[in-house]
Structure formats: C-alpha cells, structure tokens
N, C-alpha and C positions, 0 to 999 in steps of 0.2 A: 436561492443562492445563484449568483451569476458572475463568477470570476473566470475570466478568459485566460487561458494559458497557451503557450506556444507548443503545439503538437501538430506537425504537418499532416495533411491528408494521407500522404504516402505511408505514414506510420500505422494506418488502419487498412490493411489489404482487403478485408472482407466486409467491414462495416465502419461507418463513420458516425460516432455519437453526435447528436445535436443537442443533447441535454446531459446533465451529470449521469455518468454510467459507473456502476459499481465494478471495480476492477475484476473480481472473479467472474462476473457475468460477461464482461468484455472479453476476457481470455477464452471463455467457453464459446462465445459467439464467433470470435475471430479465428479460432483454431479448433473447430468442432470435432475433428477426427483424431486429435492428439490427447495423450494423457495429461494430467495436471502438470507433471514435471516437464513434459515436452513443451507444453504451452508456455511455461515460465522461461524455458531456455530460448524459445522463439521470440518472446516479447522483450527480453532484456536488452538486446541491441537497439530495438526501436525506442525504448524508453530511457536508456542511459543518458544522464545529464539533463533530462527534461523535467519540467516541473510537474508534480503530481499534487493532488488536493486531498487532504484528509476529510473524512465524512463529517457531517453535522452530528453523527451519532456519538462523537466524542464530547458533545455538550457545548454550551455557549462560549466557554473560555477557549475552546479549540477551533471554533468556527472560522473557516477561511485560512486555517493554518497550512501554509504551503511549504513544500520542501523540494529540493533538487534530488531526484532519484539517482542513486549511485549503482546499486546492485541488489540482487536477491540473495538472501542468506544461503549458505551451503547446508544449514541444518533447519529442521522444522521449527516453527514458531514456539511450539511447546517446550523446546529444549534451550531456548535463548534466555539468557539472564540479563537484567538491567545493569548497566555500568554507571556508577556514580549516583550521587543524590541520596536522599533518605531511604529509597527503596532498592539500593544497590544489592545485587545478588538475587533479587526476586525474579522468578520465571515470568516471561512475557504474558502468558495468559492470566496469571495471578495478579500481575500489575494492572492490566486493563480491567479485571474484575474489581479489584480494590479501589483503584483510582477513579475509574469511570463507570463502574457498575455494569460492565459489558462482559458477558460470557461468550468467549470465542466458540464458534461452531466449526464450520468447514475449514477455516484457514489454520487451525492449530497444528494440523499435520503437514501443512504446506510451508514453503519458504516464507520469510517475511521480507518486506521491502526495506532497504536501508537507505537513509537519505540524510542530507544536510539541510538544516533549517536556516532561515535568514539570519538568526542571531549567532550562527557559527556552530551551534550544537548539532550533534548527530544522534540518530536513533533508529530503532527498528519499528516498523508498523505492520500489523497483521493485514494480509491482503483483503480480507472481507470488510475492513474498515476504510478502505480507500476508494475514492471516486476519481475519475478523470473527466475533464471538461474541455471541449474544443469549441 
C-alpha cells in the first residue's frame, strides 16, 4: 500500500516514518516516557485535521479508506457505541469483531480516533487498527 498523505515532518518530533506505521507503535516511539493517555494528549494537536489511513486489517473493502482526524474520544473504545445503521447501539469492540472479524487487543481500553470520511460520514476507529503514512 502506498498512499501518501500530508503530515509535515514537524509532526514527528522523535521519529519520521518512511513506511506505514501502526499508530500505537508510533505513539510509543515518539513519546516513550509518557503514559498512553499522555501520548494521546500530546499527539492530538499534531494530528488534528490531518488525514489518517485505516489499516488493511479491515479487509479489502476498507483498503485505502482515509479519513480526516478530528479528535480522540474522551472515553475508552470499549465504552463507545455505534450511532446509526443496522448495528446502532453496538459497542465498538463488538462491531469490529462482528463486522470485520477483528478482536481488539490493546486499544479497547484506550481512546478511539474520531474522524470524517470523504463521503461525509463520521465514525470512531480503534487506535490499533490505524496506520499513518508519510
């Protein structure tokens, strides 16, 4: 996968990815001495309004699905419910398990990224399923 997005080098104070990088890994590498919560707080201003890339782990139908990052959720991914559609009310981890066959691991207790898709729809994405590319 080789989709370039606009993220300036200044957004990566300690490391600049040259290939797709899983977001949780990037947070740990960029902010090694901070807690997960502190890493998210530090990263949000750098990523706000910039494009992120969902991982191929979501399957062929989601490959290359980009969205404009708006913010990190105030609650853990495990507590977020889907709004609208046939799975409205479903918790985010259950949605990804049923819809994509993905069992969330580390990011279920973390915030989720909230973003705007090109079609105008909005949604939450667990951090472990996101990649960034520069």
